[in-house]
C-alpha positions as CSV (number, residue, x, y, z in Angstrom):
1,M,-14.3,-4.6,-15.2
2,T,-10.7,-6.1,-14.9
3,L,-8.2,-3.7,-14.8
4,E,-5.2,-3.5,-17.7
5,W,-1.4,-2.1,-17.6
6,K,0.5,-1.3,-20.2
7,P,4.2,-1.8,-18.8
8,K,6.6,0.3,-21.3
9,G,7.4,-1.7,-24.1
10,S,5.4,-4.7,-23.6
11,P,1.4,-5.0,-24.6
12,K,-1.1,-4.7,-22.2
13,V,-1.5,-7.1,-19.2
14,S,-4.6,-8.0,-16.7
15,A,-4.5,-7.8,-13.2
16,F,-4.3,-11.1,-11.9
17,K,-5.8,-10.7,-9.0
18,E,-8.4,-7.2,-8.3
19,F,-9.6,-6.2,-4.3
20,H,-12.7,-4.0,-5.0
21,L,-13.6,-1.5,-2.1
22,K,-16.2,-0.6,-0.4
23,D,-15.2,3.3,-1.7
24,G,-15.4,1.8,-5.3
25,S,-11.4,2.0,-6.1
26,I,-10.0,-1.3,-7.1
27,I,-6.3,-2.5,-6.2
28,G,-5.1,-4.9,-9.0
29,V,-2.1,-6.7,-8.5
30,F,-0.3,-7.3,-12.4
31,Q,2.8,-9.8,-12.4
32,G,6.1,-8.0,-12.0
33,S,9.9,-8.5,-13.1
34,K,12.1,-7.2,-10.3
35,G,14.1,-7.9,-7.3
36,E,15.4,-11.4,-5.6
37,N,12.6,-13.3,-7.3
38,P,11.0,-11.5,-10.2
39,D,9.1,-14.6,-10.1
40,L,7.1,-13.8,-8.0
41,D,6.8,-9.8,-7.7
42,I,4.3,-7.9,-8.5
43,V,2.9,-4.8,-9.5
44,V,0.2,-2.8,-7.3
45,K,-1.7,-0.2,-9.3
46,Y,-5.2,1.2,-8.6
47,R,-8.4,2.9,-10.3
48,D,-10.3,5.1,-7.6
49,K,-13.0,7.8,-8.3
50,F,-10.6,10.1,-9.6
51,T,-9.0,8.3,-12.1
52,S,-10.3,8.5,-15.4
53,R,-12.0,4.6,-16.8
54,N,-8.9,4.0,-18.8
55,R,-5.9,5.8,-16.3
56,I,-4.6,3.3,-13.5
57,R,-2.6,5.1,-10.8
58,T,0.5,3.1,-9.0
59,P,-0.1,4.5,-5.4
60,K,3.9,6.1,-4.2
61,H,4.3,6.5,-0.4
62,I,4.3,10.0,-0.1
63,H,0.8,9.6,-1.5
64,W,-0.4,7.6,1.5
65,V,2.1,9.5,3.7
66,I,0.0,13.0,3.4
67,D,-3.7,10.7,3.5
68,L,-2.2,9.9,7.2
69,L,-0.7,13.7,7.9
70,L,-4.1,15.1,7.1
71,K,-6.0,12.1,9.5
72,K,-3.4,12.8,12.0
73,E,-4.4,16.7,11.7
74,H,-7.9,15.3,12.6
75,N,-7.5,12.9,15.2
76,K,-4.2,12.6,16.7
77,E,-4.2,9.7,18.5
78,L,-6.9,7.2,16.4
79,T,-4.4,7.8,13.1
80,L,-1.1,7.3,15.6
81,E,-3.6,4.0,16.3
82,F,-3.8,2.9,13.2
83,I,-0.4,3.5,12.3
84,N,0.8,1.1,14.7
85,Y,-1.0,-1.1,13.9
86,L,0.0,-1.1,10.2
87,Y,3.6,-1.1,11.8
88,D,3.2,-4.3,13.3
89,M,1.4,-6.2,10.5
90,Y,4.6,-5.5,8.9
91,D,6.6,-7.6,10.8
92,K,4.0,-10.3,10.4
93,I,3.6,-10.1,6.7
94,E,5.7,-12.6,4.8
95,P,7.1,-12.8,1.4
96,F,5.5,-15.1,-1.2
97,K,7.5,-19.0,-1.3
98,N,6.0,-20.0,-4.6
99,K,3.9,-18.9,-7.1
100,Q,0.7,-20.5,-6.0
101,E,1.2,-17.7,-3.5
102,Q,1.6,-15.3,-5.6
103,Q,-1.6,-15.7,-8.1
104,N,-3.3,-15.9,-4.5
105,C,-2.7,-12.4,-3.5
106,R,-4.6,-13.0,0.0
107,L,-4.7,-10.1,2.4
108,I,-4.8,-11.3,6.3
109,F,-4.4,-8.3,8.3
110,T,-6.4,-5.6,6.6
111,N,-9.5,-7.2,6.4
112,Q,-13.1,-5.2,7.2
113,K,-13.0,-7.2,10.8
114,D,-9.5,-5.5,12.0
115,L,-10.3,-1.9,10.4
116,E,-13.4,-1.4,11.7
117,K,-12.7,0.3,14.5
118,F,-10.6,2.8,12.6
119,Q,-13.7,3.3,10.5
120,E,-13.7,7.3,11.6
121,L,-10.6,8.6,10.0
122,N,-12.1,7.5,6.7
123,Q,-13.8,11.4,7.3
124,Y,-10.6,13.0,6.8
125,G,-7.9,13.3,3.6
126,Q,-8.8,11.2,0.3
127,Y,-8.2,7.8,1.0
128,S,-10.3,5.4,3.4
129,V,-8.3,2.9,5.4
130,E,-8.8,0.5,3.5
131,F,-7.6,1.3,0.8
132,I,-4.6,2.8,2.5
133,G,-4.7,-0.4,5.0
134,H,-4.7,-2.9,1.5
135,I,-1.7,-0.6,-0.6
136,I,0.6,-1.1,2.5
137,E,0.1,-5.0,3.3
138,L,0.0,-5.4,-0.7
139,L,3.3,-3.4,-1.1
140,T,5.3,-4.6,2.0
141,I,4.6,-8.4,0.5
142,E,6.4,-7.0,-2.3
143,E,9.2,-5.5,-1.2
144,K,9.4,-8.5,1.1
145,T,9.4,-10.6,-2.1
146,G,11.9,-8.7,-3.9
147,M,14.6,-7.5,-1.3
148,R,15.7,-9.8,1.2
149,D,16.7,-6.2,3.4
150,A,13.8,-4.3,3.1
151,F,13.2,-1.6,5.5
152,M,11.2,1.4,3.3
153,F,7.6,0.5,4.3
154,K,9.0,0.2,8.1
155,E,10.9,3.5,8.1
156,V,8.1,4.8,6.9
157,L,5.7,4.6,9.4
158,K,8.0,4.7,11.9
159,A,8.6,8.8,11.2
160,L,5.0,8.9,10.7
161,T,4.5,8.3,14.5
162,E,7.9,9.3,15.7
163,K,9.0,11.8,13.7
164,E,6.5,15.5,13.9
165,D,8.0,17.9,11.5
166,I,7.1,17.3,7.6
167,F,10.8,18.0,6.1
168,S,11.5,14.3,7.9
169,I,8.8,12.5,6.8
170,V,8.1,13.4,3.4
171,S,12.3,12.8,3.3
172,S,11.9,9.4,4.5
173,A,8.2,8.3,1.9
174,T,10.5,9.7,-1.2
175,H,13.0,7.9,-0.6
176,N,15.2,11.6,-0.4
177,G,16.9,10.0,3.0
178,R,17.1,7.4,6.0
179,L,16.3,8.0,9.3
């Protein structure tokens, strides 16, 4: 089943790339139109077991941040290792350089082999490590493709490792302040 999305004021469009996850979630990648390279911009949407059949959702920073906080409450050491993995991945991710890269939209860092050691975290929270990893990899590509001085994801991941108070973490995840 192909994910479809109806942008405001535009006709319905289909995802040009889909990722089908083990937990049944589907992440769709759509053509975007923002930033410094609008022709290479992407929009990420998803459907999971909590989403009705004809609706798709937009991942927000605060959603995966809360999920990681839940995981951290249950297994702090492994969650911090996972967050550090995602943080290190951020620096390695490259923006799309051309239309072919965008349309192929490969996930290099969040493959099953690399995520295997974090599977225990799937017991906690709502999202799987596969889902969180894929979403963060895709949104980091989107951020780096559209903004020369991208920083948001890195700052949020940093807050999750360095800050203990929920207020500071949530503020960084909801664009209410830089650390």
